[in-house]
Each structure stands twice: as structure tokens, then as C-alpha cells.
C-alpha positions as CSV (number, residue, x, y, z in Angstrom):
1,M,42.6,-4.4,-30.3
2,N,42.6,-2.8,-33.9
3,I,44.2,0.8,-34.1
4,K,41.5,3.0,-35.8
5,E,43.5,6.4,-35.8
6,V,47.1,7.9,-34.4
7,H,47.5,11.4,-33.9
8,I,50.8,13.0,-33.0
9,L,52.6,15.8,-33.4
10,T,55.2,17.4,-36.2
11,N,57.1,20.5,-36.3
12,D,57.2,20.3,-40.2
13,L,53.8,19.5,-41.8
14,K,55.9,20.1,-45.0
15,K,58.2,17.3,-45.0
16,T,55.7,15.1,-43.0
17,A,53.3,15.3,-46.5
18,A,56.4,14.1,-48.6
19,F,58.1,11.6,-46.5
20,Y,54.5,9.5,-46.1
21,S,53.0,10.7,-49.3
22,D,55.8,10.9,-51.7
23,L,58.4,8.3,-50.6
24,L,55.8,5.8,-49.0
25,G,53.3,6.4,-50.7
26,F,50.1,6.8,-48.0
27,T,47.3,8.5,-49.3
28,I,46.9,12.7,-47.9
29,I,43.0,12.0,-46.9
30,E,43.3,15.5,-44.8
31,K,45.5,18.6,-45.5
32,D,45.2,22.1,-44.5
33,L,47.9,24.6,-42.7
34,Q,48.0,22.7,-38.7
35,H,47.1,19.0,-39.9
36,V,48.0,16.4,-42.2
37,S,46.4,12.6,-42.2
38,F,47.1,9.4,-44.3
39,S,45.7,6.4,-44.9
40,V,47.4,3.4,-43.6
41,N,44.8,0.9,-44.8
42,Q,42.6,0.1,-41.5
43,T,44.4,3.0,-39.6
44,I,44.3,7.1,-40.1
45,L,47.8,8.7,-39.1
46,R,47.2,12.0,-38.3
47,F,49.9,14.6,-37.7
48,S,49.0,18.4,-36.0
49,L,51.8,20.8,-36.2
50,T,53.3,22.3,-32.9
51,T,55.2,25.1,-32.8
52,S,56.0,24.9,-28.7
53,I,57.8,21.5,-28.9
54,I,61.1,21.0,-30.4
55,N,61.6,17.1,-32.0
56,P,58.6,15.2,-30.8
57,V,59.8,12.1,-31.2
58,Y,57.3,8.9,-31.5
59,H,57.8,5.1,-31.9
60,L,55.2,3.4,-34.2
61,A,54.8,0.0,-35.9
62,F,53.3,-1.0,-39.5
63,D,52.0,-4.4,-39.8
64,I,52.9,-6.1,-43.5
65,P,51.7,-9.4,-44.8
66,N,53.7,-12.4,-43.4
67,N,55.1,-13.5,-47.4
68,T,55.9,-9.8,-48.0
69,F,59.1,-8.9,-45.5
70,D,61.6,-9.6,-48.0
71,E,60.0,-7.7,-51.1
72,A,59.0,-4.8,-48.0
73,F,62.7,-5.0,-46.9
74,T,64.0,-4.3,-50.7
75,W,61.2,-2.1,-51.7
76,L,62.1,0.6,-48.3
77,A,65.8,0.4,-48.7
78,P,66.2,2.9,-51.6
79,K,63.3,5.0,-49.7
80,A,65.1,5.1,-46.0
81,E,68.2,4.1,-44.0
82,I,67.2,1.1,-42.6
83,L,68.6,0.9,-39.0
84,N,70.9,-1.8,-37.9
85,V,69.3,-4.2,-34.7
86,T,73.1,-5.9,-34.1
87,P,76.7,-4.6,-35.8
88,E,75.5,-7.9,-38.2
89,S,72.1,-7.3,-38.9
90,K,69.4,-4.9,-40.1
91,I,66.7,-7.7,-39.4
92,A,65.1,-8.5,-35.8
93,D,63.6,-12.0,-35.2
94,F,61.3,-11.5,-32.5
95,V,61.7,-15.5,-31.2
96,R,58.5,-14.9,-28.6
97,W,56.6,-13.2,-30.3
98,N,56.8,-15.3,-33.6
99,A,57.5,-12.0,-35.6
100,K,60.4,-9.9,-37.6
101,S,60.7,-6.7,-38.3
102,F,63.2,-3.2,-39.6
103,Y,63.6,-0.1,-38.3
104,F,64.1,3.2,-40.0
105,F,63.3,6.9,-39.1
106,D,60.7,9.4,-40.8
107,S,61.4,12.7,-41.7
108,N,61.2,13.7,-38.0
109,G,63.2,10.9,-36.2
110,N,60.3,8.9,-35.5
111,I,61.1,5.3,-35.1
112,L,59.2,3.9,-37.6
113,E,58.7,-0.4,-37.7
114,F,57.2,-2.7,-40.6
115,I,56.7,-5.9,-38.8
116,T,55.1,-8.9,-40.1
117,R,53.1,-11.6,-37.2
118,Y,53.5,-14.6,-38.1
119,D,50.9,-15.8,-36.3
120,N,47.7,-13.5,-38.3
121,H,48.4,-15.3,-41.1
122,V,47.9,-12.5,-43.1
123,E,49.5,-13.2,-46.9
124,T,48.9,-11.1,-50.2
125,T,49.3,-11.8,-53.8
126,A,50.3,-8.5,-54.8
127,A,53.4,-6.8,-55.3
128,F,54.9,-5.0,-52.0
129,N,53.8,-0.7,-52.1
130,A,52.0,0.9,-49.3
131,S,48.7,-0.4,-50.5
132,A,50.2,-3.4,-48.6
133,V,50.7,-2.3,-45.1
134,L,48.0,-3.5,-43.2
135,S,47.6,-0.6,-40.5
136,V,49.5,1.2,-37.7
137,S,50.1,-1.9,-34.9
138,E,52.1,-0.6,-32.4
139,V,52.1,2.8,-30.6
140,G,55.0,3.8,-28.0
141,I,53.3,5.2,-24.6
142,V,55.9,7.0,-23.1
143,T,55.2,7.7,-18.9
144,D,57.1,8.0,-15.5
145,N,55.9,4.7,-14.1
146,V,55.2,1.6,-16.3
147,N,53.5,-0.7,-14.0
148,D,51.0,2.3,-12.4
149,T,50.1,3.3,-16.2
150,S,49.7,-0.1,-17.5
151,N,47.5,-1.2,-14.6
152,K,45.4,2.5,-14.8
153,L,44.8,1.5,-19.0
154,V,44.3,-2.6,-18.3
155,A,41.2,-0.7,-15.6
156,K,40.0,1.7,-17.6
157,Y,40.0,0.2,-21.1
158,D,40.1,-3.5,-20.2
159,L,43.1,-4.4,-21.9
160,Q,44.8,-7.1,-21.4
161,F,49.1,-7.3,-20.8
162,F,50.4,-8.9,-24.0
163,S,51.1,-12.8,-23.4
164,K,53.7,-13.0,-25.5
165,Q,55.7,-10.6,-23.4
166,P,56.5,-10.5,-19.4
167,P,56.1,-7.1,-18.0
168,L,59.7,-5.4,-16.8
169,P,59.9,-2.3,-14.9
170,D,60.3,-0.4,-17.8
171,F,58.8,-1.7,-20.8
172,T,55.3,-3.5,-21.1
173,V,53.5,-4.2,-23.9
174,L,49.2,-4.5,-23.7
175,G,47.1,-5.7,-26.7
176,D,46.8,-8.3,-28.7
177,N,48.9,-9.4,-32.2
178,N,46.7,-7.0,-34.0
179,G,47.4,-4.1,-32.1
180,L,49.6,-3.0,-29.3
181,F,50.4,-0.4,-27.4
182,I,54.2,-0.5,-26.2
183,I,54.4,1.1,-22.3
184,V,57.9,2.0,-21.5
185,Q,59.8,4.1,-19.1
186,K,60.7,7.5,-19.6
187,D,64.2,8.3,-20.9
188,R,64.6,4.6,-21.7
189,A,66.4,4.4,-25.1
190,W,63.6,3.3,-28.2
191,Y,65.0,0.1,-29.8
192,P,67.7,-0.4,-32.1
193,T,68.4,3.1,-31.4
194,D,70.1,5.4,-29.0
195,K,66.7,8.5,-28.8
196,K,65.6,8.7,-25.3
197,S,62.1,8.7,-25.0
198,S,60.1,11.4,-24.1
199,V,56.5,12.3,-22.9
200,F,54.4,14.1,-26.2
201,Y,50.9,14.6,-26.9
202,T,49.4,11.1,-28.5
203,K,46.0,10.5,-29.3
204,V,44.8,6.7,-29.9
205,I,41.2,5.9,-31.0
206,F,40.8,2.0,-30.9
207,E,38.5,-0.9,-31.3
208,D,38.4,-3.7,-28.3
209,K,36.0,-6.6,-27.7
210,G,33.5,-4.9,-30.6
211,Q,34.1,-1.2,-28.5
212,L,35.4,2.0,-29.9
213,Q,37.5,3.3,-27.4
214,E,39.4,6.5,-26.9
215,F,43.5,7.4,-25.3
216,E,44.8,10.8,-25.0
217,L,48.3,11.3,-23.5
218,T,48.6,14.9,-23.0
């Protein structure tokens, strides 16, 4: 599954634009009084202004090449606080997924993640910067019933349960190494923080098995 577009909400377009373009270095491809969109290589990340919802918080992960992990950590550290995943470490080692990642907040309080998936065998010879980020590869989807929502998405979009993650009552993953829906129970804390997950408007346009599809959570 390849995530082509992600549409989410923000209370502050100006700060969002500054964080993603000035600080992280993503290119702005659309900006007006209500929206700002960024190019994240294979994915368009679009924020829409909301004044009716206070502090919408999401989880997104960005794929990076396998040989840039340490360099990406060093590159990001002066720009944003990298979160501890344990008292001793800021690096999450997902052995079952054959992946490593680190986490940070954006200007909205969204929980962002830079992750490298070694089974994808992607490397680069260029120095790490925003252009090395491959895509948005994970989108958090919050629900009152993880099992029911997961089964409905599988049936509607012909998705698959991620083979490396056994389904849990409050946490299930759909997709593959290229793109994942992270289905979590409402009020479950977003790893590695104590921020509780809530349901906010989300739209994802994705390609799977050669077909372009659209998921919208309202």
C-alpha cells in the first residue's frame, strides 16, 4: 500500500507551514487562508484550518532510507526534541517489524516518527535532508472499536492485516511495508507519549494492488 495523500486538521496554518517548510524543509505546493500542502516525496501532506476543534492530534510516520538512520537522527536533533521511548533510549527497535525509528512532536503536538524498514532495502548516496524522506508511511486511525473498524476496512478496500503485527484488542495494523494504517482504540496513549488518542477528521488517498482508493474518517 502506497500512501499518496494525507489530509488532516490544524488550528494554526502559520505555525504548521513554518514547522514543515522552514524547519523540516518540505516544499509547500499549495497555500491559502484555509489550507497548506507539502510534498513529502511520494506523498502529499495537506493541513486544513479548523476553528471548531481544539488541538486535533494525529500520528504520522515518515519512511527514511536504511543507511540514513543515524544521520537523520543527528539532522533532526537540533530542530525538534526527540522523544524518549525508554528512560535510557530515544531509539525504538521494532525487532518483529525489522525496523527502527525515533519520535518527535510537530508544532501542533502531532506525534511524528522517522522510521526505516530494513526489509524495503532502500538506500541513498545523498546527504540526509528533507528530500531524502521517502513518504508518509503510517497514518493513525482512531476508533471506538478496533476489531470492527479493521474488519470493515479489510472488507471495503481489500486490505490485509500487517503480517508482522498480530492484531490486539486496542491496536491493529493494516497494510504492508510500504504503507500502514495504525488502528488504535480511542483514549489509548500514542506511543511513546501519554497523549490520549481521539477521533479527528482524516482523509487518506492510497494505492493498493494498482487501484487508487480513498478513506475518509469524519
